[in-house]
N, C-alpha and C positions, 0 to 999 in steps of 0.2 A: 616483538620488541615494543611496539607502542602500547600494547596491553599491559606489559610490565611497567612501563612508565606511569600509567594511570591506575596502577593497582590500588593506591590509597582511595581513589574515587570509587572503585568497585567495592572495596572493603566498607566504605562508608554507606554505599547503597545497600549492602547486606545488613549492616548494623541498623539502618533506618527502616529495614523491611520494605524496600521499594517493591511495589506490586507489578507483576508482569514484566519484570526486568529482562532485557535482552542485550547481549553484548556480541558484536561481530567485528572481526578485524579483517580488513581487505585493502590490499595495496598500500600498506603503511598508514592507514587511517582507521581509527577506532570509532565504531558507531554504537552508541548506547541509547537505550530507551527504557521507559518505565513510568510508573505513577507514584508520586510522593503523596503522603497523606495530607500534608499542609504546605502552604507557600514557604514557611520557614524551612522545612526539610528540603524543598527545592533550592532555596537560597544556599543552604549548607553545601549541597552538591555542587552548585555553580562556583561557590567560593573555593572549594577543593579543586575543581577543574582549573580555575584561574591560578591557584597556588602552584599547581604542577606545570601547566602549559602556558602560563602568561595570560595577559589580558584578552588577547584575541588568538587563541590557539587554532592552528590550521590542521592539526593531525587528529582531531576528535570532533565528532558530531554528536550532540546530545539532544534528544527529544524527551524532555521530562515534563510530564503532565502533573496536574494536582487534582486529587480526589475531592477535597473540600476547600473551596475558596471563600467560604463565608466567615472563616476565622483565619488568623495568621498562624497560630500554633496552639498546642495544648501543653500545659506545664504542670508538673507535679512539684509542689512546694517541698523544699528541703530545709532541714534545720538551719536556723540562722538567717534565712531569707526574709526580705520584706518586699512589699509591692514596689517600692522605689528601686530596689536592687534588680528585681525582675524586669521592671520597665527599662532600666538602663541596659540590661542584657539584650532585650529584644528590639528596643527602639533607639538605644544610645542616649536616652534622655530620662533621668529618674523622675522628672516632674510629670511624665505621662502615666504615672501610677493610677491617676484618676480614671483613665480609660479602662484599665484592667479592673479596677474596682467596680465601675459601672457595668462592665460586661459580666461580672460575677456577683451582681447584687442579690441574686437568688440564694447564694451560699455565704456571702460575706455581709456582716452588719456594720463593721468598722474597718476602715482601710489600714488601721494600725494593728489589727489582730488577724493573723493568718496562722495556720498550723501545718506542720510537716504532714505530708501525705494527701493534702487537699489537691484536687485537680482543678486547675484554673484555665479558662479560655483566654487566650491572648488575642484581642481583636485585630482586625486588619488595620495596618498602619494608616 
């Protein structure tokens, strides 16, 4: 039953390609573990857990590690995006575009010019 309740979390884990993922259900409690590639992916999983189980769920234990803590996320630019839109998505503040620009100064010459398909590093908050 509890596994079914948290199926959206398990589906998201698969979509994010969580490494070494393990899921066990025992005595009405779901235990999940695995390693996310970035802190952003870990945050996405925790957000989904809270969405399903509330702020402090008691029927799930999650041990989610992070493979690379030197960055917050990796982002592939899509058509119509700007650094300020990307900053708003990850940080909630479009003015933090400067942090993203600085972290990608090896591939970006101008913060106003990015192209679809570019892979950008989103620095740790």
